[in-house]
N, C-alpha and C positions, 0 to 999 in steps of 0.2 A: 698248684693243681694244673694238670694237663687238660686242655680242652681243644676239641677239633674245630676247624673252620670248615664251613660248607657253603654251598650255593643253593639258593632256592628262588623260585619265581616270586616277584614282588606281589604284595597284597595291597588292598586299598589303604590300610593303616600306614603304609610306607610312603604314601603320596606326598604328604607335606614335607617330610625330611628330604626327599629326592628333589622336590621343587625348590625348596629353600637353598639347597646345596648348589643346584644349577644356577640360580639367580646370583648367589654370592660368588660362585666361581666365575661367572660371566663378568663381574666387576673387576676381576683380576686378569681378564683376557683369555680365559680358557675356553669359553663358549662365546657365541655371538653376543655383542653388547646390547642387541635388541632385547634380550631376555631381562635386562634390568632397566632399559631406557625407553622402551616403547610399550605402552599399555596393551595394545592389541597383541603384540608378540608374547607378553607375559600371560595374557589370557589364553592365547593359542597353545602355549607350552603346557599350561595346566590341563586344558582339554585333551591335548595329545597324550600327556602322561597318564591321565585317567583312562583314555582309550587303550593305551598299551597295556595297562594293568588288567582291564576288564575284557578286552577283545583281541589283544595282541596285534593291533594295527595302529599305525599313525598315519595321518593324512598330510601329504605335501600339497603343493599347488595343483597338481594334476591327478593324483590317484592315492589310494590307500596302499600302504606298504606294511608287510609283516614286520613287527617290532615286538621284542620281548624284553622286559626289564628283569634283570637278574640281581638279586641281593646277595652280598657276601656277608656272612655272619660268623660270629664266634660265640659259643655258648648261648645261642639264640638271640644274641645282641647284634643288630645290623651295624656293619663296619663300613660298607660302601655299596655302590651299585654300578651296574653297567647296562647299557641298552645295546642289544644286538639287533641288527636290522638288515633286511634285504638292501643291497647296495644299488648304485646306479646300474652297474652291470649285473644282470640277474644271476650270473654264476658265482657272484661274490656274496659273502656275508660280512657286514661291516660292524666293527666295534664303534658304535655311533657316539656314545657318551660313556665316560668311565671316570669315577671319582670315589675317593675315600672320604667318609664323613669327617668333619673338622676335628673332633676329639680323638680320632684314631690315626691322624696323619703323622708322618715321619717315624713310623714304627716298623716299616718293611711290609706292610699289608698289601700295597699295590703289587709288588712282585709276586706274593703268594696268590693273590686274587687272579692276576693275569694267567699265571701258570695253571691254576685250577680251572679257570674259564676256558683256556685253550684246549685243555685235555677234554673237558666236557663237550665243547663244540666239535672237536675231532671225532669223539665217540658218536655223537648224534648226526653229524654231517661230514662223513669221512672224506668226501671228494670235493667239498666246497672250498674255494679260496677264501681266506680271511684277510680283510683289509681294515685300515684305520686311518683317520685324518686327525691331525693335531694343529691347533693354532701355534704360532711361533712362541708364545709365552708358556707353552706346556712342555718345557724342556725335560722335566723329570719323566713325563709320560713317553716322550720320544726316546729317551735313553732306555727306558724299560722295554719299549717295543723292540729297539735294536738289540738289546740283551737277549730277547726271545726270538731272534732270527727273522725279524721283520726288516725288509729292505725298502729304503725310500725310493719312490718312482717319481718321475716328472708327471705333472698333471696340470690341468687348467683350473684346479680348485684354489680358492683363497688360502686354504689350510694346506699343510704339508701332508703328503699321501704315502702310506706305507702298506706293503703287502707281505704276508707271512711267506717266507721262502719255503718252497716245497721240500719235504723231507727227503 
């Protein structure tokens, strides 16, 4: 049976799955190790995810930042999530976190999700630059970014920094 994949804004019921995925992926080096090793960081992550779902903001050390969690789903079943967020440079929108849920990995969903996400971002924010950061262990994500015309730039970040090449 053919079923469509879509994007939707995350709901409160998605919170636990997103949180658990980030913590587990952090143990594999895809996100900050603090998410699994530092109690306050874990609590802060949960508070921020909740704020993103309910208020579309996350708080960093100095300010609140626009952040929206997008769910990728097939037949109303969540497959993965992405957080898009205002970046350090206010003219950029950052793919801040991106993950496919454990039971749906290695099936090509990341590529479909990113293509659909980029199309949606372009429609909503046609003139905004799109950037992403990846830790070194996120080789699959870096390859998917490169396959979608992201170019790596030098940066002062701990993670590798990519910018979507202008059309």
